N, C-alpha and C positions, 0 to 999 in steps of 0.2 A: 504494500500500500504506500501511497505517496506520503512524504513528510508534510507537504502542504499542497493545496490546490487553489488556483484562481480560475473560476469559470468565466470564459469570455462570451460564450453563447450557449443557451439551453433551449433546444427545440423539442418538437414532438418525437423525434427519432434519436437525436444525438445530443451529447453535452461535450462541447469543446473547451479545453482549458490548458493552462500552463501548470505543470506539476513539478515540485521539487522532489527528487527521488534520491535514495542512497544506492550507489552502485555496489557491486560485490566487493570492490576494493576499498570501500568506505567513503569514497568521494561523493559529494552531493552535486547533482546536475539538474538543471531545469530542462524539461522536455515538453513538447506539444502533444497532447493526448486527446483522442476522441473516445469518449465513453459511450458504449452502446449496449442495450439490454440483451443482445444475442438474438438468434433466430433458429428456424428449423426449415429443412427442405425435404421433399418427399419424392422418391422414385416409386411411382404408382404403376404396378405391373398387372396387366390384365391376363385373362386365361389363354390368350393367343400369343403370349410372349412379347407384347408391345408395351411401351411405356408412354406415359402422358408427358408431352413436352409443350411448353407454352411459348408462343412467339409473342414477346412482350416489348412494347416501346419503352425505352429508358431515356428519359429527358436529359440526364447529365451527359449521356453519350450521343444524344440526338440520333439514335438508331434503334433498330429492333434487334433483340437478342433471343436466342433459344435458351430457355430456362426450365427448371423443374418448378412445380408449385412450391412456394416458399414464402416466408414472411417473418416479421419481427415478433419476438416474445412480448406479450403484454403482461409485465409482472403483476402479480406473483404466479402467473400461468406457467405450468411445467412445459418443457420443450415438446413433449409428445402431444400435448393438447394444442399447442401452436400448430404443429404439423397437421393434426386433424382439422382444425379450423381453416387453415390455409388451403388444404386440399379441397374442402367443400366450397369455400368462397371463390377460389380462382379456377378450379377445374370442374366443379359440380360433381364431386365424387366423395363417397364414404368408403372406408376399408374395414373389413372384418378382422384382418390379421396385420399386425405391426411388428417390425423387427428393426432394431437399432443398427445403423451402419457406422456408429461412432460419431465423432465430432471433428471439426476443423477450425483452425484459427485463421481468420481471413487476412488481416493486415497487421501483424504484430509490431511493425515498426512505429505505428502511430495510433493503433486502435485496439481495444480490448474485446471486440466482437468474437463470439464463439458461435458457430453454426452446428446444430445437431442434425444428423442425416438419418433418414428412415427409409426402409423398404415397406411398402404397403401393398397387400394383395387382397383377394376376395372383394373386389370392387363392386360397388353399387352406385347408380346415379343418385344425385342429390341436387337441390336447387343451388346454382352458383350465385354468388353475391359479390362481384368485383367492386372495389372502391371507386369513387368518382374519378380519381386520377389514374386509374389503371386501364390500359388498352391491351387486351389479351385475346389471343387466338389459341384455342385448344387443338392440339394435333397428337396423333399417335404414331410412334416410330417403333419398328422392331428393335428389341434390346440390342441385338447384334450390330445394327446400324448405328445406334447411339454410342455403343462402346467404341466402334471404329472411328466415329466422328470425334469422340473424346480423345482418342489416341492420336489422331492426325491433325488436330487443330480446327476441325469443322465446328466444334463447340468451344466457345471462349469463356463462358461464365464459369468462374472457379468452383463454386459450390456444385454446379451441374456436372462438371468434369469429374470432380472427386466422387460424388455420390454415384454417378453412372459407372465409373470404374470399380468402385467398391461393390456395388450391386452385381455387376457382371462377374467379378471374381468370386463372390459368395455363391452365386447360382452355378457357376462353372464347377466350383469345388463340391457342390452338393450332387452333381451328376455322377 
């Protein structure tokens, strides 16, 4: 934990500030840190071996990205509940079976965000409820195609690449 923190901006998603920290060698250093509540992402796998990928417009990049259903944790919500909520809101799906794919740290040089990754199966339709600022298209890709695209750079979103590769490895090991 920081020795001290001066918040420069507190928004609905992040808190940006300057923190004094003690380094492992005992020196004190001021660093810029983005505090984020974390999030969850879901590899939703249907009975035909396809995964749900969203084509989503991302304003900071001014471009469309291929992504998994995912979103920010609303504390004190547990990560798996975030995953369930986001799968329904963004993709219009519910899952009967959930399996953890572990977690990833997104940008440890300046941000404390941790994303929890899940594999969801036994899918059922549900009403989708995208937020007003979300522009989302729901698509279904064969898992093998998604794994190949994650390996060769066709998918560029970090959480999607990590989760797709982990899901692919888990399912391959189960065969």
